VOVEX-224204 format. One line per field, with one value per residue (C-alpha): x, y, z; chain. Coordinates in nm, 3 decimals. Each point is the difference from the previous one (the first is absolute). Layout:
BEGIN
px <- [X, ...];
py <- [Y, ...];
pz <- [Z, ...];
chain <- [A, ...];
END
This chain:
BEGIN
px <- [-6.982, 0.045, -0.116, 0.251, 0.013, 0.263, 0.174, 0.278, 0.059, 0.317, -0.065, 0.272, -0.062, 0.013, -0.200, -0.374, -0.075, 0.187, -0.202, -0.324, 0.066, 0.087, -0.334, -0.189, 0.233, -0.059, -0.376, 0.018, 0.222, 0.305, 0.344, 0.200, 0.371, 0.153, 0.329, 0.191, 0.294, 0.234, -0.143, -0.347, 0.100, -0.236, -0.271, -0.365, -0.032, 0.289, -0.152, -0.347, 0.105, -0.008, 0.361, 0.253, 0.313, 0.279, 0.094, 0.316, 0.136, 0.065, -0.195, -0.351, 0.146, 0.181, -0.308, -0.363, 0.088, 0.222, -0.198, 0.247, 0.023, -0.377, -0.059, 0.263, -0.164, -0.346, 0.125, 0.187, -0.317, -0.207, -0.236, -0.259, -0.027, 0.134, -0.209, 0.195, -0.226, 0.048, 0.320, 0.334, -0.034, -0.380, -0.001, 0.326, -0.068, 0.345, -0.113, -0.321, 0.203, 0.244, -0.287, -0.145, 0.346, 0.050, -0.339, -0.148, -0.332, 0.021, -0.300, -0.069, -0.041, 0.211, 0.338, -0.110, -0.290, 0.234, 0.233, -0.289, -0.187, 0.249, 0.218, -0.166, 0.110, -0.134, -0.313, -0.078, 0.047, -0.235, -0.259, -0.003, -0.045, -0.300, -0.155, 0.069, 0.083, 0.356, 0.201, 0.282, 0.331, 0.360, 0.219, 0.354, 0.352, 0.081, 0.125, -0.314, -0.227, 0.191, -0.014, -0.379, -0.094, -0.110, -0.278, -0.200, -0.086, 0.151, -0.048, 0.109, -0.003, 0.308, -0.083, 0.179, -0.105, 0.022, -0.108, -0.289, -0.076, 0.138, 0.356, 0.197, -0.283, 0.083, -0.178, 0.187, -0.117, 0.259, 0.246, 0.305, -0.085, -0.077, 0.351, 0.077, -0.344, 0.036, 0.332, -0.144, -0.316, 0.203, 0.233, -0.293, -0.176, 0.312, 0.046, -0.354, -0.106, 0.329, -0.100, 0.115, -0.243, -0.215, -0.246, -0.190, -0.362, -0.210, -0.083, -0.371, -0.032, -0.236, -0.124, -0.164, 0.185, -0.259, 0.073, -0.206, 0.068, -0.024, 0.013, 0.056, 0.025, 0.150, -0.328, -0.046, -0.225, 0.067, -0.189, 0.062, -0.050, -0.076, 0.228, 0.232, 0.052, 0.374, 0.030, 0.149, 0.368, 0.319, 0.307, -0.203, -0.038, -0.354, -0.071, -0.381, -0.223, -0.373, -0.281, -0.238, 0.131, -0.206, 0.070, -0.138, -0.352, -0.148, 0.027, 0.373, 0.062, -0.156, 0.196, 0.331, -0.079, -0.092, 0.318, 0.213, -0.168, 0.029, 0.374, 0.060, -0.211, 0.186, 0.336, -0.130, 0.082, 0.024, 0.008, -0.066, 0.097, -0.084, -0.072, 0.086, -0.159, 0.037, -0.336, -0.026, -0.244, -0.252, 0.016, 0.186, 0.229, 0.340, 0.183, 0.302, 0.153, -0.069, 0.133, 0.037, -0.001, -0.192, -0.011, 0.098, -0.350, -0.191, -0.158, -0.245, -0.142, -0.018, -0.194, -0.268, -0.038, 0.065, 0.241, 0.345, 0.221, 0.293, -0.226, -0.124, 0.360, 0.068, -0.314, 0.089, 0.357, -0.137, -0.192, -0.343, -0.244, -0.123, -0.259, -0.203, -0.156, -0.009, -0.361, 0.096, 0.240, -0.145, 0.140, -0.125, 0.077, 0.322, 0.364, 0.298, 0.365, 0.286, 0.360, 0.208, 0.356, 0.317, 0.053, 0.003, -0.270, 0.158, 0.329, -0.113, -0.105, 0.360, 0.028, 0.001, 0.159, 0.096, -0.129, -0.371, -0.014, -0.376, -0.263, -0.374, -0.241, -0.358, -0.260, -0.342, -0.300, 0.032, 0.376, 0.269, 0.374, 0.239, 0.331, 0.367, 0.069, -0.178, 0.210, 0.328, 0.239, 0.238, -0.099, 0.297, 0.095, 0.067, -0.372, -0.317, -0.128, -0.353, -0.073, -0.364, -0.333, -0.294, -0.335, -0.350, -0.342, -0.315, -0.355, 0.090, 0.301, -0.063, -0.029, 0.326, 0.180, -0.120, 0.103, 0.350, 0.048, -0.068, 0.232, 0.284, -0.035, 0.033, 0.294, 0.323, 0.349, 0.278, 0.373, -0.019, -0.196, -0.300, -0.254, -0.292, -0.042, 0.003, -0.261, -0.227, 0.010, -0.048, -0.314, -0.142, 0.060, -0.328, 0.116, 0.046, -0.341, -0.158, 0.191, 0.180, 0.305, 0.248, 0.354, 0.109, -0.185, 0.312, 0.197, -0.273, -0.072, 0.307, 0.143, -0.327, -0.026, 0.357, -0.067, -0.280, 0.240, 0.240, -0.256, 0.095, -0.138, -0.228, 0.124, -0.243, 0.159, 0.345, -0.130, -0.157, 0.312, 0.232, -0.230, 0.012, 0.378, 0.054, -0.232, 0.165, 0.347, -0.103, -0.175, 0.290, 0.247, -0.196, -0.059, 0.370, 0.092, 0.221, 0.115, -0.199, 0.104, -0.362, -0.104, 0.272, -0.075, -0.377, -0.215, 0.097, 0.153, -0.237, 0.028, 0.239, 0.086, 0.162, -0.025, -0.149, 0.064, -0.301, 0.066, 0.176, -0.165, 0.146, -0.250, 0.054, -0.149, -0.058, -0.128, -0.189, -0.095, 0.199, -0.142, 0.040, -0.342, -0.080, 0.174, -0.111, 0.154, 0.050, 0.118, 0.109, -0.212, -0.318, -0.130, -0.030, -0.044, 0.030, -0.094, 0.083, -0.302, 0.170, 0.353, 0.154, 0.359, -0.090, -0.343, -0.163, -0.348, 0.031, -0.245, 0.086, -0.198, -0.101, -0.076, 0.054, 0.212, 0.225, 0.368, 0.234, 0.356, 0.341, 0.367, 0.224, 0.370, 0.094, -0.182, -0.274, -0.357, -0.264, -0.359, -0.304, -0.346, -0.301, 0.224, 0.227, 0.364, 0.261, 0.370, 0.083, 0.296, 0.092, 0.276, 0.136, 0.064, 0.311, -0.059, 0.261, -0.129, 0.074, 0.330, 0.075, 0.316, -0.218, -0.238, 0.290, 0.121, -0.349, -0.009, 0.267, -0.214, 0.261, -0.050, -0.259, -0.129, -0.212, -0.367, -0.080, 0.170, 0.067, 0.255, 0.203, -0.079, 0.140, 0.250, -0.005, 0.283, 0.366, 0.207, 0.066, -0.323, -0.188, -0.373, -0.310, -0.303, -0.214, 0.285, -0.055, 0.312, -0.078, -0.288, -0.095, -0.227, -0.234, -0.308, 0.034, -0.020, 0.277, 0.051, 0.202, 0.238, 0.029, 0.209, -0.197, 0.221, 0.298, 0.304, 0.329, 0.014, 0.277, -0.032, -0.202, -0.014, -0.188, 0.024, -0.256, -0.147, 0.069, -0.275, -0.060, -0.213, -0.115, 0.331, 0.204, 0.157, -0.029, 0.167, 0.154, -0.069, 0.160, -0.223, 0.106, -0.121, -0.312, 0.119, 0.309, -0.166, -0.007, 0.020, 0.333];
py <- [8.678, -0.233, -0.356, -0.278, -0.377, -0.164, -0.308, -0.068, 0.108, -0.042, -0.052, 0.170, -0.213, -0.355, -0.243, -0.014, 0.346, -0.082, -0.321, 0.180, 0.264, -0.275, -0.168, 0.312, 0.062, -0.354, 0.035, 0.326, -0.153, 0.211, -0.164, 0.017, 0.047, -0.092, 0.129, -0.188, 0.005, -0.299, -0.149, 0.011, -0.190, -0.287, 0.213, -0.041, 0.343, -0.085, -0.332, 0.144, 0.300, -0.005, 0.125, 0.041, 0.215, -0.010, 0.297, -0.177, -0.034, 0.240, 0.213, 0.130, 0.330, -0.199, -0.193, 0.078, 0.363, 0.054, 0.239, 0.007, -0.378, -0.051, 0.260, -0.165, -0.340, 0.144, 0.152, -0.316, -0.204, 0.241, 0.076, 0.276, 0.066, -0.081, -0.098, 0.065, -0.198, 0.119, 0.074, 0.022, 0.276, 0.032, 0.343, 0.133, 0.296, -0.038, -0.339, 0.143, 0.277, -0.255, -0.201, 0.305, 0.115, -0.341, -0.023, -0.239, 0.036, -0.005, -0.184, 0.238, 0.373, 0.272, 0.074, 0.345, -0.155, -0.253, 0.277, 0.183, -0.287, -0.286, 0.204, -0.008, 0.354, 0.181, -0.218, 0.119, 0.359, -0.044, -0.175, 0.307, 0.218, -0.213, 0.033, -0.352, -0.035, -0.118, -0.077, 0.232, -0.068, 0.114, -0.036, 0.108, -0.115, -0.214, 0.308, 0.201, -0.281, -0.035, 0.375, 0.013, -0.332, 0.163, 0.183, -0.325, -0.218, -0.349, -0.269, 0.081, -0.215, 0.009, -0.084, -0.029, 0.283, -0.225, -0.316, -0.224, -0.346, 0.088, 0.026, 0.274, 0.053, 0.023, 0.123, 0.218, 0.047, 0.251, 0.255, -0.204, -0.269, 0.229, 0.052, -0.372, -0.083, 0.266, -0.157, -0.353, 0.101, 0.202, -0.293, -0.241, 0.250, 0.038, -0.373, -0.071, 0.312, 0.164, 0.318, 0.058, 0.288, -0.046, 0.214, -0.021, 0.046, -0.019, -0.359, -0.051, -0.280, -0.291, 0.130, -0.190, -0.011, 0.026, 0.075, 0.090, -0.158, 0.245, -0.017, 0.301, 0.027, 0.252, 0.190, 0.126, -0.288, -0.134, -0.262, -0.179, -0.371, 0.037, -0.079, -0.261, -0.044, -0.053, 0.040, -0.343, 0.081, -0.128, 0.225, 0.240, -0.268, -0.092, -0.372, -0.018, 0.224, -0.010, 0.173, 0.147, 0.145, -0.132, 0.335, 0.273, 0.132, 0.058, 0.376, -0.012, -0.245, 0.246, 0.295, -0.185, -0.112, 0.352, 0.142, -0.254, 0.074, 0.376, 0.001, -0.236, 0.214, 0.311, -0.146, -0.159, -0.348, -0.279, -0.376, -0.196, 0.156, -0.004, 0.280, -0.117, 0.138, -0.042, -0.020, 0.066, -0.140, 0.272, -0.082, 0.321, -0.071, 0.151, -0.014, -0.224, -0.041, -0.098, -0.312, 0.079, -0.364, -0.326, -0.117, -0.338, -0.035, 0.090, -0.352, 0.068, 0.291, -0.213, -0.273, 0.234, 0.222, -0.250, 0.247, -0.108, 0.293, -0.103, -0.023, 0.353, 0.121, -0.149, 0.154, 0.344, -0.005, -0.085, 0.327, -0.143, 0.176, -0.164, -0.264, 0.067, 0.287, 0.029, -0.120, -0.318, -0.117, -0.209, -0.200, -0.355, -0.229, 0.013, -0.082, -0.063, -0.033, -0.155, 0.059, -0.313, 0.080, -0.205, 0.078, -0.185, 0.118, -0.206, 0.188, 0.360, -0.034, -0.043, -0.028, -0.361, -0.026, -0.344, -0.288, -0.072, -0.380, -0.037, 0.252, -0.059, 0.288, -0.032, -0.068, 0.113, 0.192, 0.378, -0.021, 0.181, -0.050, 0.248, -0.183, 0.047, -0.376, -0.305, -0.283, -0.078, 0.292, 0.222, 0.319, 0.240, 0.245, 0.272, 0.049, 0.087, -0.290, -0.011, -0.338, 0.052, 0.164, -0.214, 0.167, -0.121, 0.130, -0.056, 0.121, 0.193, 0.052, -0.310, -0.216, 0.140, -0.059, -0.359, -0.068, 0.146, -0.191, -0.329, 0.104, 0.083, -0.344, -0.158, 0.217, -0.202, 0.152, -0.225, 0.055, 0.357, 0.171, 0.212, 0.218, -0.229, -0.137, 0.355, 0.116, -0.294, 0.098, 0.369, -0.062, -0.213, 0.268, 0.132, 0.362, -0.044, -0.162, 0.288, 0.263, 0.126, 0.083, 0.280, 0.025, -0.106, -0.332, -0.205, 0.192, -0.075, -0.363, -0.157, -0.131, -0.176, -0.137, -0.134, -0.162, -0.198, -0.109, -0.125, -0.220, -0.371, -0.204, -0.288, -0.358, -0.099, 0.256, -0.148, -0.352, 0.105, 0.181, -0.290, -0.248, 0.213, 0.031, -0.378, -0.081, 0.271, -0.136, -0.351, 0.111, 0.231, -0.280, -0.229, 0.263, 0.085, -0.373, 0.030, -0.326, -0.066, -0.284, -0.055, -0.039, -0.258, -0.200, 0.035, 0.125, -0.263, 0.230, 0.111, 0.291, 0.223, 0.268, 0.337, 0.367, 0.276, 0.369, 0.213, 0.373, 0.015, -0.314, -0.352, -0.287, -0.374, -0.200, -0.375, -0.151, -0.327, 0.016, 0.167, -0.043, 0.227, 0.162, -0.072, 0.016, -0.062, -0.002, 0.241, 0.361, 0.084, -0.290, 0.108, -0.248, 0.129, -0.118, 0.181, -0.104, 0.174, 0.079, 0.201, 0.120, 0.281, 0.127, 0.275, -0.102, -0.309, -0.088, -0.210, -0.180, -0.061, -0.155, 0.360, 0.174, 0.033, 0.299, 0.151, 0.026, 0.226, -0.128, 0.106, -0.021, 0.302, 0.044, -0.134, -0.327, 0.075, -0.095, 0.273, -0.107, 0.230, -0.121, 0.233, 0.304, -0.151, -0.055, -0.239, -0.054, -0.370, -0.236, -0.345, 0.016, -0.340, 0.124, 0.216, 0.303, 0.060, 0.356, 0.124, 0.175, -0.156, 0.210, 0.310, -0.132, -0.054, 0.352, 0.141, -0.150, 0.253, 0.282, 0.254, -0.067, 0.227, -0.121, 0.194, -0.080, 0.032, 0.049, 0.370, 0.277, 0.166, 0.372, 0.122, -0.118, 0.183, -0.178, -0.088, -0.274, 0.071, 0.195, -0.081, -0.005, -0.017, -0.223, 0.150, 0.185, 0.006, -0.167, 0.018, 0.034, -0.258, 0.110, -0.268, 0.041, 0.380, -0.006, 0.087, -0.268, 0.084, -0.266, 0.065, -0.129, -0.243, 0.070, 0.210, -0.109, 0.089, 0.004, -0.250, -0.008, 0.166, -0.234, 0.213, 0.332, 0.261, -0.095, -0.370, -0.248, -0.258, -0.308, -0.197, -0.186, 0.321, 0.062, 0.376, 0.071, -0.195, 0.130, -0.091, 0.030, 0.248, 0.079, 0.219, 0.229, 0.090, 0.049, 0.326, 0.102, 0.145];
pz <- [-6.218, -0.299, 0.064, -0.067, 0.037, 0.215, -0.146, 0.250, 0.361, 0.206, 0.371, 0.206, 0.305, 0.136, 0.208, 0.042, -0.143, -0.322, -0.034, 0.079, -0.269, -0.251, 0.062, -0.109, -0.294, -0.124, 0.030, -0.200, -0.271, 0.086, 0.009, 0.325, 0.058, 0.335, 0.138, 0.264, 0.238, -0.044, 0.321, -0.159, -0.317, 0.084, 0.165, -0.088, -0.161, -0.234, -0.102, -0.062, -0.208, -0.381, 0.011, 0.282, 0.011, 0.257, 0.217, 0.108, 0.350, 0.285, 0.243, -0.067, -0.124, -0.267, -0.109, 0.084, 0.085, -0.304, -0.222, -0.290, -0.022, 0.014, -0.270, -0.222, 0.041, -0.075, -0.324, -0.092, 0.054, -0.209, 0.288, -0.034, 0.370, 0.346, 0.301, 0.323, 0.239, 0.357, 0.192, -0.184, -0.267, 0.005, 0.163, -0.142, -0.231, -0.157, -0.126, -0.144, -0.171, -0.142, -0.146, -0.177, -0.121, -0.160, -0.168, 0.254, 0.179, 0.378, 0.145, 0.285, 0.059, -0.163, 0.153, 0.115, 0.191, 0.155, 0.112, 0.160, 0.161, 0.005, 0.235, 0.343, 0.091, -0.308, 0.007, 0.354, -0.107, -0.296, 0.217, 0.224, -0.309, -0.099, 0.344, 0.131, 0.368, 0.077, 0.312, 0.115, -0.174, -0.046, -0.309, -0.087, 0.075, 0.300, 0.183, -0.086, 0.117, 0.328, 0.064, -0.055, 0.162, 0.328, -0.187, -0.015, 0.298, -0.004, -0.120, -0.356, -0.310, -0.228, -0.360, -0.334, -0.233, -0.306, 0.176, 0.074, 0.137, 0.342, -0.130, 0.177, 0.252, 0.370, 0.311, 0.248, 0.360, 0.126, -0.133, 0.100, -0.257, -0.291, -0.148, -0.021, -0.138, -0.270, -0.105, -0.005, -0.186, -0.252, -0.067, -0.047, -0.230, -0.213, -0.017, -0.113, -0.194, -0.098, 0.189, 0.361, 0.071, 0.310, 0.193, 0.327, 0.095, 0.313, 0.078, 0.066, 0.251, -0.078, -0.335, -0.280, -0.332, -0.276, -0.363, -0.306, -0.339, -0.292, -0.380, -0.225, -0.379, -0.242, -0.036, 0.357, 0.107, 0.352, 0.198, 0.327, 0.059, 0.369, 0.289, 0.142, 0.374, 0.053, 0.377, 0.072, -0.029, 0.155, 0.000, -0.216, -0.267, -0.093, 0.042, -0.024, -0.212, -0.054, -0.186, 0.085, 0.326, 0.292, 0.171, -0.223, -0.003, -0.344, 0.059, 0.080, -0.289, -0.245, 0.142, -0.025, -0.356, -0.100, 0.157, -0.188, -0.333, 0.052, 0.062, -0.294, -0.231, 0.118, -0.105, -0.319, 0.123, -0.259, 0.067, 0.320, 0.331, 0.367, 0.246, 0.352, 0.316, 0.372, 0.177, 0.373, 0.254, -0.082, -0.373, -0.080, -0.295, -0.088, -0.331, 0.040, -0.346, -0.358, -0.169, -0.370, -0.108, 0.028, 0.362, 0.142, 0.140, -0.318, -0.027, 0.282, -0.197, -0.314, 0.179, 0.141, -0.310, -0.279, -0.168, -0.119, 0.102, -0.215, -0.303, 0.075, 0.022, -0.341, -0.152, 0.140, -0.132, -0.346, 0.008, 0.066, 0.235, 0.320, -0.075, 0.314, 0.189, 0.380, 0.012, -0.185, 0.274, 0.281, 0.291, 0.006, 0.291, 0.202, -0.086, 0.228, -0.100, 0.196, -0.099, 0.027, 0.112, 0.037, 0.368, 0.332, 0.248, 0.279, -0.033, -0.014, -0.364, -0.110, -0.382, -0.116, -0.342, -0.126, -0.208, -0.024, -0.018, -0.040, -0.115, -0.011, -0.050, 0.122, -0.266, 0.119, -0.127, 0.048, 0.058, -0.201, 0.038, -0.158, 0.040, -0.080, 0.010, -0.138, 0.146, 0.173, -0.042, 0.193, 0.181, -0.006, 0.272, -0.260, -0.068, 0.187, 0.217, -0.147, -0.159, -0.095, 0.074, 0.105, -0.063, 0.094, -0.096, 0.204, 0.005, 0.318, 0.227, 0.212, -0.308, -0.141, 0.332, 0.009, -0.360, 0.032, 0.326, -0.179, -0.283, 0.241, 0.158, -0.344, -0.106, 0.023, -0.030, 0.126, 0.030, 0.135, 0.275, -0.093, 0.179, -0.091, 0.356, 0.135, -0.251, 0.091, 0.368, -0.075, -0.204, 0.281, 0.265, 0.147, -0.035, -0.375, -0.040, 0.195, -0.205, 0.309, -0.206, -0.066, -0.135, 0.352, -0.018, -0.062, 0.266, 0.252, -0.087, -0.160, 0.328, 0.071, -0.352, 0.010, 0.339, -0.162, -0.275, 0.268, 0.173, -0.002, -0.286, 0.092, 0.032, -0.274, -0.234, 0.064, -0.066, -0.331, -0.117, 0.096, -0.173, -0.315, 0.030, 0.025, -0.289, -0.212, 0.075, -0.102, -0.322, -0.098, 0.060, -0.231, -0.269, -0.009, -0.009, 0.305, 0.153, 0.313, 0.225, 0.111, -0.366, -0.048, 0.316, 0.011, 0.286, 0.249, 0.258, 0.273, 0.244, -0.196, 0.256, -0.071, 0.095, -0.211, 0.057, -0.090, 0.048, 0.339, 0.132, -0.004, -0.019, 0.011, -0.285, 0.020, -0.325, 0.009, -0.368, -0.278, -0.352, -0.302, 0.046, 0.363, 0.338, 0.354, 0.344, 0.291, 0.025, 0.353, 0.121, -0.185, -0.256, -0.355, -0.355, -0.332, -0.353, -0.326, -0.220, -0.278, -0.051, -0.205, 0.019, 0.249, 0.133, 0.145, 0.120, 0.312, 0.227, 0.364, 0.278, 0.085, -0.331, -0.376, -0.108, -0.264, 0.087, -0.199, 0.019, -0.127, 0.097, 0.058, -0.083, 0.342, -0.070, 0.251, -0.094, 0.016, 0.060, -0.007, 0.100, 0.028, 0.027, 0.268, -0.095, 0.137, -0.067, 0.041, -0.022, 0.130, 0.260, -0.109, -0.354, -0.050, -0.219, -0.270, -0.050, 0.351, 0.073, 0.339, 0.037, -0.033, 0.262, 0.240, -0.066, 0.055, 0.347, 0.103, 0.139, -0.107, -0.371, -0.160, -0.337, -0.243, 0.068, -0.372, -0.336, -0.060, -0.029, 0.278, -0.018, 0.332, 0.263, 0.333, 0.184, -0.041, 0.154, 0.367, 0.062, 0.320, -0.064, 0.213, -0.040, -0.278, -0.174, -0.378, -0.137, -0.370, -0.244, -0.264, -0.282, -0.134, -0.217, 0.019, 0.382, 0.244, 0.266, 0.310, 0.135, 0.373, 0.287, 0.219, 0.299, 0.113, -0.199, -0.165, -0.380, -0.074, -0.376, -0.278, -0.299, -0.255, -0.179, -0.103, -0.337, 0.042, -0.088, 0.276, 0.058, 0.301, 0.017, 0.014, 0.341, 0.045, 0.333, 0.284, 0.351, 0.332, 0.305, 0.270, 0.349, -0.028, 0.276, -0.204, -0.338, -0.184, -0.363, -0.099];
chain <- [A, A, A, A, A, A, A, A, A, A, A, A, A, A, A, A, A, A, A, A, A, A, A, A, A, A, A, A, A, A, A, A, A, A, A, A, A, A, A, A, A, A, A, A, A, A, A, A, A, A, A, A, A, A, A, A, A, A, A, A, A, A, A, A, A, A, A, A, A, A, A, A, A, A, A, A, A, A, A, A, A, A, A, A, A, A, A, A, A, A, A, A, A, A, A, A, A, A, A, A, A, A, A, A, A, A, A, A, A, A, A, A, A, A, A, A, A, A, A, A, A, A, A, A, A, A, A, A, A, A, A, A, A, A, A, A, A, A, A, A, A, A, A, A, A, A, A, A, A, A, A, A, A, A, A, A, A, A, A, A, A, A, A, A, A, A, A, A, A, A, A, A, A, A, A, A, A, A, A, A, A, A, A, A, A, A, A, A, A, A, A, A, A, A, A, A, A, A, A, A, A, A, A, A, A, A, A, A, A, A, A, A, A, A, A, A, A, A, A, A, A, A, A, A, A, A, A, A, A, A, A, A, A, A, A, A, A, A, A, A, A, A, A, A, A, A, A, A, A, A, A, A, A, A, A, A, A, A, A, A, A, A, A, A, A, A, A, A, A, A, A, A, A, A, A, A, A, A, A, A, A, A, A, A, A, A, A, A, A, A, A, A, A, A, A, A, A, A, A, A, A, A, A, A, A, A, A, A, A, A, A, A, A, A, A, A, A, A, A, A, A, A, A, A, A, A, A, A, A, A, A, A, A, A, A, A, A, A, A, A, A, A, A, A, A, A, A, A, A, A, A, A, A, A, A, A, A, A, A, A, A, A, A, A, A, A, A, A, A, A, A, A, A, A, A, A, A, A, A, A, A, A, A, A, A, A, A, A, A, A, A, A, A, A, A, A, A, A, A, A, A, A, A, A, A, A, A, A, A, A, A, A, A, A, A, A, A, A, A, A, A, A, A, A, A, A, A, A, A, A, A, A, A, A, A, A, A, A, A, A, A, A, A, A, A, A, A, A, A, A, A, A, A, A, A, A, A, A, A, A, A, A, A, A, A, A, A, A, A, A, A, A, A, A, A, A, A, A, A, A, A, A, A, A, A, A, A, A, A, A, A, A, A, A, A, A, A, A, A, A, A, A, A, A, A, A, A, A, A, A, A, A, A, A, A, A, A, A, A, A, A, A, A, A, A, A, A, A, A, A, A, A, A, A, A, A, A, A, A, A, A, A, A, A, A, A, A, A, A, A, A, A, A, A, A, A, A, A, A, A, A, A, A, A, A, A, A, A, A, A, A, A, A, A, A, A, A, A, A, A, A, A, A, A, A, A, A, A, A, A, A, A, A, A, A, A, A, A, A, A, A, A, A, A, A, A, A, A, A, A, A, A, A, A, A, A, A, A, A, A, A, A, A, A, A, A, A, A, A, A, A, A, A, A, A, A, A, A, A, A, A, A, A, A, A, A, A, A, A, A, A, A, A, A, A, A, A, A, A, A, A, A, A, A, A, A, A, A, A, A, A, A];
END
């Protein structure tokens, strides 16, 4: 293959992976071109690119999944090549074909390879041909799958043939559920990958999910970069990955690496890719699938091998041979990655789109943050909920766990809910430390982890947060030159008494001293004092009679103050101060138990009831799609559907009243 030099690369993606690719392009002296949905016009990847081109508005199929539009923009920009990142079009052979047909290099494998290995069904068949062990499986139409389902013992796993990242993946425990699950998985697969094809395979209970990173060039050279343990998953979505695997023996590690290299060499694989395996309790491994792209979790491999995988992809597409042999690649130390999602662990991990009012990434030795945001911004329900990836390196696994735990405590994201508190508890769980893990870890332990998150916060924590809140209010008032009656009259008034609401708790505050940089008095009868050391718009260093600490502070759209101290967050307001941002009419309406509001911004994709229906407790009334996840809205009690206020396809927010229900006698309830 003729060697060339890249000058400009268009990145057909968004968020943290687009930024991460740009960083390597910049270091290599290659110009970057970003593309963006109208909602992403102010996104970090747009601001950091050398050039940025709009994909317009609409659904994903109109923008980030629009092959024709992306190709046109690449040609208009004068790009030499397109990097697809992960997700979206990264494993779509039609996209790779379109690049070649238009004189553009596709930074990934050839389209024929993607058709063979990017599709989970043909990949399984080829793995069998190459002698790799696989689990039992069934492919075909919905009707064919249903007719053959009794040939495999339940439980079964339904998967998207063109998918990855847990999208379109569902577990089925009995035959009665299978038809509906096939429909749901097919719809989700079509929505995310543009291909509704699904298949089923035998579900191995409590397996490990371990994958091998590979690199192949245009000259038949293939190497592996060892493994990543990806067993910590929730809803089949990886949330923590690490390398090396604490599970494998050296013998099994070498066998898995050899198997991965052999199948890639057999198909003439080019670029970065991943061979995924399930590993049972006896360390028997089974081919699961191949991802013909860069993986979300590639940073853990980069930290333990010192190899920039995106750089290697760029070298390979320029026709250069691999710069390393297998013997050159070593694992040094241990790396752990946590995926940071916009979701609420206390409410069944419901998606949490909205405005980030304060963002502070941890800055520590041996910490890497691949992020989609770099400050206050909006997280939209149209896109995947991942905000960033936090990665830590340590000399061993315990060291890496300790470092990433400190980093999670220092990671501040205010304005929306995230899974950071959940990740902190998970990493502290004894079973994780002892490597007693499987893909069922979250199923087995999430209830316990969430219970810990629901434990009452200490009185001292409330005092610190309220002290920070009061000092922040005073300093903000002065910095914004707002008229303050106490500034005008002086500090003559003693024993100012008012109530503060912190989270769901109301506390009485009695101030005996109220100065710009110092306050003192009583909170619920406990004496306290707080003094401001330093102040920035979103952070303050404060000394109380108990400790010195950093407080991260911001105000949301409802005028509520958000305070985070040492990883603990509080939502605070003074009850004697009316809030102009709150819709009190909406609050009054919400008190009517019959009004069901959308729990998050999203799109109505299914309505199961009509006016006059009688429903039981637990009946799924409608489905709201947010952040590429389907969220069921269910009846909390037996009721009559009095009014349906939305239509399929309608975009809704948290102030949208979806349905009004009228309670009925449970003994009379039935679905009509």
